[in-house]
NULOPA-453719 format. One record per residue: y, z, x of N, C-alpha, C in turn; residue in three letters. Coordinates in steps of 0.05 Angstrom, whole numbers, plus 5000, padded with zeros to 4 digits. Layout:
N
YZXYZXYZXala
...
REM end
This chain:
630
090820763478092920903472093221143498met
089921123505089221283528090421223556lys
089921003555091320773584094420883584lys
096120823557097920813558099521013570phe
098821263564099221483564098921623603phe
096821453602096321563636097421293656ser
099321123640101120903658102921053671ser
104320943702106120973711108720993693ala
108120793677110120763656111421093642leu
108421073625109121343612109621633626ala
108921653646108521863673111121853671arg
113221723685115621583686117721683667gly
116821613643118821653620118921973619leu
115722053616115322383608117322573631phe
117422423658118222633679122022553676trp
122022303665125222313656126522413641gln
124822573623125122833593126422983614leu
123023123632123323373648126023383658ile
126923153679129323173692131523203679gly
131623013657133723083638134523443632leu
132323513624133023823611132923903635leu
131723933652131824073680135124083697ala
136723763697138723763702141123933690gly
140623833655142623923639142724203638ala
139624373639138924653634140324833663gly
140824673684142024843711144924783702leu
146324643696148624673692149524843669val
148624833653148824963631148125293638thr
146125343649145625673661147525703679gly
148525633706150925643713153725753697ile
154425553679156325523662156625863649arg
153525913637153626153631153826383643ala
152426343671153426583694156126683698leu
157626383695160526423712162726573684met
160726583658162426643641164226403629gly
162926143634165025913619163925803589leu
161325913587160225803565161026033538ser
160525883510161125973486159625973463thr
160126023440157125913429158625663418thr
160925543419161225223410159825063436asp
160425183462159425003480156825043502thr
155725283489153325313501151325093507phe
150424923484147924753485150124553500phe
148824383525149624163542152324043539phe
153824133549156224023555156523793566thr
158523553571158423313587158023353621glu
158423583629157623583658154423633657pro
153723683644150823783637149523563633ala
150523413611149123083605149223013637trp
152022913639151622783666150122753690val
150023123697147623143721145023193705leu
144223233690141623223672140922803672gly
143322633666142322403661141722343696gly
143422333710142522273738140422393757phe
138822713751137322763758134922633747ile
135122533714132122413697131822173707ser
133922053723132721853737131621873763ala
132422003782130722153804127622213790leu
127622373774124522473760123522243751phe
124422043745122921743742121721673757phe
123421633778122421453807119721633823leu
120021903815117522113834115622063812val
116622113792113822193769112821923763gly
113621623761112421373763110121363794ser
111621483808110021393835110921253852gly
113121063848113720843859114820963888val
115121243888116621293909114721573937thr
112221483923109421533936109121513966ser
109021223970108021163988110921224010asp
112921174007115621354022114921664034trp
114121834010114121994015111422164035ile
109421984032107122024051107621914075lys
109421724077110121524105112121884122trp
114121874105114822194113113522474129ala
111822444107110022684115108022604141arg
107922414153106022214180103622134167gly
103422084135100221954134100921664131ile
098421594141097821284133098221194101asp
099120944101099420814074098320544086thr
096220434061095420084065098020024068pro
097419714082099619524087101019454056asp
098619334037099719204015095519343996his
098219453970095819573953093919363940his
091619303932091019193913091319293893glu
090519163868091719203842089319313825asp
088819553820086419703803086519563780his
088119503763089019523735088419223733his
087519123704087218883693088518823665thr
088718573663090118583632092818623632gly
093518803609095618913600096919113618trp
095119293629095619483636096419433662glu
096719223681098019153706100619203706lys
102019123679105219113675105719373662tyr
104519603664105919813656104820023679ile
103819913700103220113717104119973756asn
104120113769105420073796103419753803leu
105219643813104319363832105819313856ser
105219263883106219133908106718833894leu
105118703876105018443875107318333871asp
108218123881111017973870110917823843his
108317703839108117543815108317783788lys
106218033791107118243770108818283770val
111618373793113718503784115018323771ile
115118053778116217903762115817893732gly
113817853725112417933703113818133688ile
113318373699115018613689117818613686gln
119818473704122018443701122318213676tyr
121218043680121817813647120418033625thr
119118173624117918323596120518533591leu
121618663606123918883609126418673594val
126918533603128418333602128618223568ala
126318163560125318063534126118303514leu
124218503519125118803507129018883499val
130218763520133018913517133918663504leu
133418413513134418193489133818243467ile
132518323457131818443425132518643419gly
133118833427134619073425137718953429ile
139118803446141618753438142118593423gly
139818383412139718163394139718353356gly
138918533363138618733339141718773333leu
142318893350145119063351147418863345phe
147418643353148318403350149018303315ala
146018313304146218253279147018463263leu
146518713268148018903253150818883246ile
152718853271155218813269155818543267phe
154518363264155318093256154618033228arg
153018243215152418213189154718433171thr
155518543184158218693180160518483172glu
160718283192163318133201162417853176leu
160517943161159717613150162417593126ala
162817853118164717843099167417963102ala
170117963096172518183106172318373092ser
173218693101173218913092171318903092glu
171119253104167819393105165619343085leu
163719313093161119243072159419503072gln
158819593102156319773094157419953123phe
158519873144159120033161162120183153leu
161820423138164420433122164520683138thr
167320823123167821113144166521323129glu
165021243107163521493088160521573112asp
159821333122156921383132156821583163ile
155521723159155121743187151721803204lys
153221743226150021663243150721623271leu
148821873284148621953308152022063318phe
152922183300155122353299157622153300gly
157221833291159321633286159521563256gln
162521513252161721423224162021113231asn
162920923206162220673201163520503225gly
165720533229167620403247166720403278pro
166420733282165920793309163020683317gln
161120653302158820553304158620243308leu
160520173293160019923303161919833329tyr
163519963336164419963362162620023389asn
160620173381158020273398156920033400thr
155719993380153919733375154919473391leu
158019393381159419153401158919193426met
160119493434160519443466157219523479ser
155019573456152119683480151519353475leu
151819183456150618933454151018803480his
154218743486155018693511153218743540gly
153719023539151719073567149619093571met
148319093549145219113547144018753551ile
145318703537144718393543145618373576met
147818333585147518323614146218433631ile
145518673624143218823638140418623634val
140118583620137918413603137618183620ser
139717983629140117823640139417833669ile
141318063678140918093709137518113712leu
135418313696132618293699131318093700leu
132617813673131117643676131817503702gly
133817403709134017353735132017433755ile
132317653762130517763767127817723777ser
126617713748124417583740123317393750gly
125417173747124116913752125016863784ile
127017023804126416913824124617103837ile
123217313832121917453839119017363842asn
118517253816115917053815115816813820tyr
117816613835117716313841118216403867val
120016473876121816393906119316403927val
116916723927115716603946113916503940pro
112116363919111416103914112215883926leu
115415813927116115593924116515643955leu
116615863972116915823993113815804016leu
111615884006108715874010109316164021gly
110816384017109916674025107216794004ala
106817024018105017114004106317353988gln
108217433999110017683974112217643984asp
114117783972117317873982116518024010met
118518014033118718094050118818424055ala
118918554031119818874021117318924006phe
115518844003113718893973114019153962pro
114219403979114619593960118219713951arg
120219613970122119593963122019393931leu
121219163931121619023908120419173881asn
118019333889117219533861119219723867ala
120719833883122620023875125319863852phe
125919703867128019543854126819513822ser
124419423822124219393785123919713776tyr
123019913780122320133775125220273767trp
126520313786129420393775131120283761ile
130419913752131619893734131120003699ala
128620183695127720253673128920453664val
129720683677131120913675133820863669pro
135220623690137520553681136720463650ala
136120303644136320223608135620463594ala
134120613602133820873580136620993576val
138221013597140521243605142221023586leu
143020743591145020563576144220673547leu
141120613529140820723505141020893501leu
140921173514141721383510145321433498met
146621283502149721263500149921263474ser
148121113456147721113423147621353413leu
146321453418144921713413147322033418phe
149321993437151222203443153722093447leu
154422023418156921973414157921723409gly
156521593427157521273425160521173437gly
161320963449163620893454165120723452phe
168120673448169520483426171220203448asp
170220313479172120143496170219863504thr
168119643485167619373497165819453523gly
164719293522162719293549164419313578trp
166819343574168019393600168719683609thr
169219793592169520103601171720143611gly
174120053595176820003612178420323599tyr
179620433620181120683619183420493607pro
185420723595184321003588182721143561pro
182320833548180020853528178221003533leu
176520953561173821003570173721383584ser
176921443586177021653603176821883572ala
176921813546177821993532175621923509arg
173421763513171021723493169121923491ala
167021913468165322103469162522153500pro
161622373500159922353519157622133533val
157421913498156121723505157421483531gly
159821523528161221323550160221413583met
158921603590158121723620155721713615gln
153821693597151621573598152221213597met
153521093590153720833589154320803621phe
156320883634156820933660154420893684phe
152821153678150921223693148421063694leu
148720923665146120723660146720513680gly
149020373681150620123694150320183730val
151020373733151320503768148120463774phe
146120613761143920673769142220343767val
143520223748142519903744143219743778ala
145419813784146919713808146119693824gly
143819963835142419903854139619713856trp
138419673832136119463816138119193839ser
140119123826140918803843141518863872ser
141519023880143519063907140919103921ile
138719233915136719253939134618983930leu
134118933910133118653898134518443912gly
137018393910138318163925136818153963ala
137718433974136618453999134918354011leu
132518433996129318303999129717993994asn
131117863969131317583971131317463998val
134017524008135417404024134017474051ile
132517634055130417694084127517534072val
127417494051124917354042125117014043thr
128016944043127716694051128616614080val
130116834096130716684116127716764135leu
125616954131123817044151121416954137arg
120816844119118216774103117716494097met
119016294105118315964096116315894110arg
115115674097112515584104113415414128ala
110915314146112115124172113214834157lys
115614794167116814584168118614564147gly
119114794135121414784110123614854122met
124414684130127914744141129314774122thr
132614904120133714934100134314734088ala
133914504096134314204070132114204070met
130314314069128114174056127014364034lys
128314604037127614854011128514703980met
125614833964127014803938129514833936pro
130514713912133814773902133815053895ile
132515123881132015363865131815653884phe
131715513909131515733929134315773939val
135715523933138715603946140215763927trp
139615743899141215833882140016133887ala
138016223886136716483893139116573911ala
139516463938141216553957143716583946ile
144316443941147716513930147316633918ala
146416683890145916893874145317193892thr
144017213899143217453920145817503939ser
146617413948149117373968152117623955leu
152217433923154417583909153317833906ile
150517843886149318123877149918343905ala
149118213934148818473947151918603958leu
153818403954156418383963158818533947thr
158018483923160218583906158518723883ala
156618793880156418933853156219303863thr
156719303882158319583899160919673875gln
162319503874165019503855164919553828leu
163419473815162719593788161519793788ile
160119933809158720183815161720373817gly
163120273831165520453843167620543820leu
168020243810170020333787168520453758ser
166320423754165320633738164320923743phe
164020973772163921253780166421383787gln
168921273783171521343794172021483769leu
172021293737171621503722170321663705val
168221673717165921923718167022193722met
168322143752170022323766172722393758phe
173822213746176822263727176022443704gln
174022413694173022623663171822853678arg
170422823697168723113707170623273721leu
171823133740173723293756176023343752leu
177623233732179923193728182223053741gly
180222803755182322653778184322543769met
185222293780186922203773187821883778gly
185321753789184921473797186921383780phe
186521313750187221133733189621183713phe
189221513707191921613699194521643712asp
196221453695198621503701200521713708pro
200122033693200822233690200622363717ala
198922253736197322323759197822213780lys
199121943777199921793800198221573799gly
195321593783193621303786195421093768gly
193120923768193720623758191720523745asn
191520463715189520333699188020063704pro
191319943718190919673718188619683745val
189219823768186919833792184019873777leu
183419963756180719933751179719613742phe
181319513734181519303726180719073746gln
181419093772181519003787179119033805his
177819323803175319383817173719273804leu
173019283770172119203760171218933757phe
173418733753173618443751172318293783trp
172518403798171818323830168418343829phe
167018483815164718493805164618283784tyr
165318343772164218213739165117953736ser
166717833744167217503746165017433769his
164617433792163117353811159217433788pro
159417623774157317723762156717443745ala
158817313732157217033716156416863733val
156816863757155916703769152716743781tyr
152317023777149517163786148617063761val
149817073740148217053724147716683711phe
149216553720149116283715147916113739val
148216173764146515973783144415973790leu
142216243786139716153781138615963759pro
139816053730139515773717140915513720gly
142715453737143215223744140915053762leu
140115293780138315213798135415153781gly
135015303761131415233749133214883729val
135614893720135814613712136014403739ile
136714453759135314243787133114213797ser
132114483792128814383798126814293776glu
128214313756125914173730126513933724leu
129313843724129913633712128313393728leu
128313303765126513133768123413053762pro
122613283755120013283746119413183718val
121713163701121413013675122912783671phe
124012783692125312443700123612283722val
122112353736121112193753123012133775arg
124612203783126412103800127312293828lys
127912213845128712383867131512523859pro
131712813869134112943854135912843869leu
138412743850140512593863143312773876phe
143512723901144412873921144313163921gly
142413183937140413423937142213583958tyr
143013513978144813713992147113813987arg
148213613961151313693953150213983930trp
148313863916147614083892147614373916ile
145514333934145114563945147514713957ala
149314563974152114723981153914773956met
153814613936155514773914153914993892ser
152215073905151115373897153215543904ser
153415533943154315693959157115713960leu
157915393949160915363939161915623916gly
159915553894161115743872161015943883ile
159416093895158716323904161916503928ala
161516303939164816333956166816353938leu
167716143920170316123907171016353884val
167916413874167216613850168816863860gly
169316893885170317193895173817203896phe
174716953892177416963889179016813863val
177616943839177716793814178417063792val
178217303798176917513786180117623762trp
182417613778184717603762184917453740ala
183617243741185217003710183017223687his
182017373692181217593663183817753658his
185717813670188218003680190617883675met
190917653663193217503669196217693642phe
194117853624195917973598195418223601thr
194918323627195018663634196618793640ser
198818573651200818713668200818813696gly
199318583708199118553741202018383744met
202418403771204518263782204317963772asn
206417813766206117683757206717463774glu
207317483800206817263829204517163837tyr
201617443825199517313819198317143805leu
199917043779198416963763196716673781arg
199916553796199116283797196616193811val
196616353836194716313848191916363841pro
191516473824189116523814188816293791phe
190116283782189616023763188515783778met
189815783793188515493814185915563820tyr
185815803836183115853849181215843829ser
181515903805179715893772179415653771thr
181015483771181515113770178715023787leu
179015153816178015023828174815053838leu
173415253812170915233811169815103796val
171514893774170114573773168914473791ala
169914463811169214203837166414243833val
165314493852163014583855161114543830pro
161214653805159914553787160614303779thr
162714173774162413913771159613683789gly
160913843814157913673831155513693821val
154213953806152213963798151413783772lys
154313813754153713573726153113263734phe
154513213756154512873766151712823775phe
150613013791148512933802146412933781ser
146113133762144413103736144412853725trp
146612763714147312593703145712433719val
147012373744145712043768142512133762ala
141612333772139312353764136912273741thr
138212303723137512213691137911843690met
139611783698139811553700138411323701trp
137411223679134911023689132111203699lys
132011453690129211543696127211543673gly
125611603682122811573654122311893643lys
124311923621124412123612122212233596ile
121012433612119512653581120412853572ser
119912893547121413133531119013453521thr
117313443541116713683541118814013524pro
117614213518119314403519120914463535thr
119514463561121514543585123614343590pro
123114163591125313953585127313943562met
126314013540128014013523131014283525leu
130014453530130714683535133214633567phe
132014493588133314343601136114233596val
135814043573137613843566139614053545leu
137914183534139914433521142214583532gly
140714643562143114803577144614643589ala
144214313592146714253609148114213590ile
148314153562149914103539151714363539val
150414563525150614773524152414893545val
152314833566153415073593156114793590phe
155414583582158214373594160614453565leu
159814543539161214633519162914923540met
161215103550162415303569164215183590gly
164115003599165914923618169114783616gly
168014603582170314453566172114723561leu
170714933552172215063533174015293559ser
172515273589174415503598176515463613gly
177615253624180415133632182515283618pro
182415223590185215383579185615703579pro
182315793581182516063594183616123623asn
183515893630184215943660186915893674ala
188115763653191015713656193115903635thr
194815993652196916203652197616213617val
198315963615200115943587199015873560ser
196015843567193915843551192916143541thr
191916253561190716393557191516643547asp
194816723551196816913544196616853510leu
195816673499195016633474192216673461his
191116533477187116603468186216883473leu
186717053500186517243508186317523483his
183117573483183317753465181917583433asp
182517343434181517223409178617173411thr
177317083388174716973380173816783401tyr
175716683410175616363427174216453453phe
175016703460173216813488170816893484ile
170716963458167917033457165416833448val
166616553443165816313433165416173461gly
167916223479166716083510164616253526his
165016473517163016583539160316623536phe
159416563505156916593502155716303504his
158116083504156715813513156015803544asp
157715953565157815903591155216063593thr
154516333577152116433582149316413565ile
149116193553147116083532146115823552phe
148915673560147615453580147715523602gly
148915733614147815753644145315883651gly
144616133630142816283638140516233607phe
141016353593139016403562136816143560val
138215813558136515653553135315533583phe
135015563600134815523626132815803631pro
133216063630132016143626128916063602phe
128816023578125915923561125815713579phe
126815593591125715343603123815453617ala
125015633639124215723670120415793653ala
121116013637118516133614116315913612ile
116815683597115615473581114815363605tyr
115815243629114915123650113215293667tyr
113615563682112115653700109715903683trp
109315933659107516073626104816053647tyr
104315683644100915643647101015713682pro
102715753697101615783726102116153725lys
102716233711102416613711100216593691ala
099916523666096916653655094216393663thr
095616203665092915983664093015923635gly
094315813614094715803595097315593589arg
096915483574100215363562100815463534lys
103715493533104615543504105015313495met
103815423458104415163446107015043442asn
106414743444108414563434109714583420glu
108214573394109514553372111214793364thr
109814963376111915253368114715273390leu
114415173400116115143425119114933424gly
118014683406120114483396120914613374lys
120414803355120214893332123015073346leu
121715263353124515463375126615303384his
125815113400128914933406130114843390phe
129314693369130314623354131314703325trp
131014983323131915183309134715323321leu
133715323344135515563358138715393368met
137215143373140614953392142414873363thr
141814803348144214703326145414963320pro
143315123318145315423306146515473327ser
146015523347147915633365150515463371phe
149715213366153215023359154115153344phe
153215123313154815273292156215553297val
154815703308156115993323158415983340leu
157915833360159515903377162015623371thr
161415423360164215273354165815423334phe
164215553316166515723293167715953304leu
166016103328167216303337170316123352met
169915973365173015823382174315763359met
173915673340175915563321176515783303tyr
175416033298176516183286178216363295thr
177416343324179016483347182616303352gly
182316083347185015943353186615923329leu
185316043304187016083277187916373277ile
187216523294187616853294185617043289gly
183116983291181117233290180517343313met
181417633320181517813345178617793346arg
178617983370174718003380174918283386arg
172618443382172418733378173718743358arg
174018743335173818873313172418853288ile
172019203274170719143252170919003224ala
173518923220175018783196176418593207asp
177218443184179418233195181418193158tyr
183518023165184818023145183917813124asp
183317803096182717603075184917473079pro
186617493086189117193086188517063100ala
187117103118186616923143184516623131leu
183616703110181616473093179716333111gly
177916583128175616583143173116683135ile
172416823114170316933112168116743102asp
168516473096165916273097164916153118phe
167716213141166916103177164016333184tyr
165416643179164016813187160616823170his
161016753149159116773131157216533145leu
158316283152156416033162155316253191leu
156816333206156316493237154416663236met
154216843214151717003209150216883199thr
149316703187146616563180146116393212ile
148416273224146316183247146816383263ala
146616663265145916903284142716933280gly
142116933241140016983240137616783250tyr
138516493247137816273258136116263274leu
138016393290137016373325135216653333ile
135716873316133617093311130416973308ala
130516873289128316703275127116563300ile
128916403314127416213335126716343350ser
128116673364127016783387124317003379val
123617013349121617153346119216863351ile
119516743336117316523339116316473365ile
119216513386118116403414116616643424phe
117216933415115617143425112817133418leu
112717053387109617033378108416763395tyr
109116603406108216433417107516503442asn
110116723460109316773485107516933484phe
105717143470104417313472100817163451phe
101317073433099016993425098116753447val
099016543454098616373480096316393506ser
096416793510096416953530093016873521met
092516913497089116933497088116633490lys
090116453463089316263453090515993463lys
092315973480093515803494091515603503gly
092015353504090115193513090315153547glu
088315213557087415223587089815043605lys
090515193622091414993642090314873668ala
089414643667087914563690088714393701glu
089214333726090214223748093214233745gly
094814023761097814003758098213903735asn
099914153717099714143689102713923685val
103613953702106913803697107113523715trp
104713453733104813343754107013263771asn
107613633789109913673801108513593830ser
111213673851110913593878110713913885arg
111614083866112514373882109614493889ser
109514673913107314743928105014903902pro
106815023893105215293874103315113853glu
104514823847102214723830100314553841trp
099714583865097814393874095914573886gln
095214863869093215023868093015103845val
090315153838089315213810091515473804pro
091315423772092815723761090315773742ser
091016093745094016243757093016303783pro
094916383792095516503822093616693831met
092616593859091016883870093017063872pro
091417323884092717463888095117453907val
093917323929095317263959096617013963his
096516873941098816623929096616393940asn
096516383965095516133979093016133993tyr
090916083992089016144009088115944037asp
090215824034090515554055093615574054gln
095215624082097115614082098515234083pro
100415244084101114964071103914874101phe
104114724104107114574120107914394103glu
110414414104112214174097112913814109val
112013674096111413344114113013224103val
115013254074116513124070119513214045gly
120313084035121913214014121613353990glu
122613473983122113573958122113473937pro
123413263929122813103902123112873900tyr
122412733921122112403928120212353896asp
120112463876119112343851119312043850tyr
116911873851117411653841116511443858gly
116911553892116711393919114111453928leu
112511103924110111113937109511283963lys
106811433962105611503983107411803996asp
109011843979110512093987109012413987ser
110012554002108712784004109613004011thr
110613173998112513443997110313664017tyr
108513714021106913914026104413824030val
103313924049100113904069098914134069arg
096314204058095014514064093314434091phe
094214624098092914694133090514744125val
087814754136085414894133085215094155glu
085015314144085415554166082315584182ser
082615674200080015734220077815914197ala
079116074183077316234166075916064140lys
077315804128076315694108074615474130ser
075015414154073315184165070315314173ala
071015534175067615754187066215754157his
067715724143065715744111064515454117lys
REM end
């Protein structure tokens, strides 16, 4: 415990608490001096909590030490180009590191923690929905200043945003760990900025969770006004947490783009890059250019609440539909931020376990950029029922349907890659195959939401919930697990247990199909989303019971995965040699990777996915002068 309390994480959390109290106390003191405080309002008002939350994030960053080098530089003190890690074992992951591999694992671990928290919230309200009428979240209970239905709304809303933040962190984890290895780089282009991008996400997650304890909120994860303009103080913490987390996405995306443009190995032209790098580039372009919009939309509601501005208040000349345009201009492209890395994982792993060249490499690479580009002109299909101008509906309907073209390119390429291949099915491949099928279900259920005539009936029903879960699980969650099982030996030097991995897959996959199919079916027969109760006359109690059981089975499968993940670090089979018989450069060196990745540089001399072709080589390691001297 002593090592934990002296870690950067513990210091940061301690100073975040100090910053919260200092910022809130400052506002409270000023109000008292101005005679604005009364007995009822003396303890932290909404402005006090907001300033305290903002200051707490800054205090966390300074207290954890992630800004120390920049402060020294500003003072004219020299700092080393790259710190060596002085911590070993688990201590590395709760302390500062500039090593992209450590940062990638840090991102992944926080993502898993948030997935656990968000999943727990889902189980609570899923249990409430197991039968009609309120079961335990009744009007009589009081928790965190909320009664049962209010708590349901908060848990449902937080589940959505916590899962989204966990996905963003999981994506950053995979990209941070894998991209420099695939490029032959020693690290990311800006190691300090890379560390900052991770550590700023930690106080953001804390702020997001604080909303539960400050009255919660009832808007869903979208935070639409006018509901969000009059929700409890927890709404402000929600806005502030997402706003701070956005900086992690923006800065991380900038780092990825520069790394790919400037740090590729000799001979690695654009069309010889691993396909996952193309997915990372497309994802980063979206995150860099669109994330500001969700931050702006939330910031404007914060100002409306704090300063009485009327951005979205019709009584003051504002327009609540404007919020939706700002919000969805980021939040729909954000769906592709979630799924493009997952689709990149599928394309990266599929040839390894099929032992065939990746069919249509150039088309898959360009389709990632195509999805990113078209993704910016589809946002308003979320607003067909919002009262926006009707003449906008048809253009957005066609642009939304157009996304199916580059997405379809990937599906046809995957099928062609598998055709007559020598397919093996270790755990990573099972999750790749599961991802393809589940994402296909999300894709097939998408066009009814994209066409105006059907969306007017389906919008705000459980059909949308099922479609979205299929899209996100198939586009990210299944590929995320595939990536962990695949690169785990490279990160730890040990394999995860195959039996437990397959148990994880075969327990989660059919349960997930039951869950989402029933979501879509109950939505078609009248089940509304985001409600704590439903009419017994619908006759869907049994379906909800089945969905709840499926949800618990998914949770059990994730617990099995977590057990496998942590136990295998010490007891897993040692990973010797090229575990998956891959052509990728990181598998041509021993596991785990050295601190600076490649002791010998390599140059690209062939195609990345020419599996099964005799005497074909992708990379050739060049003996350095230092190695030759030895």
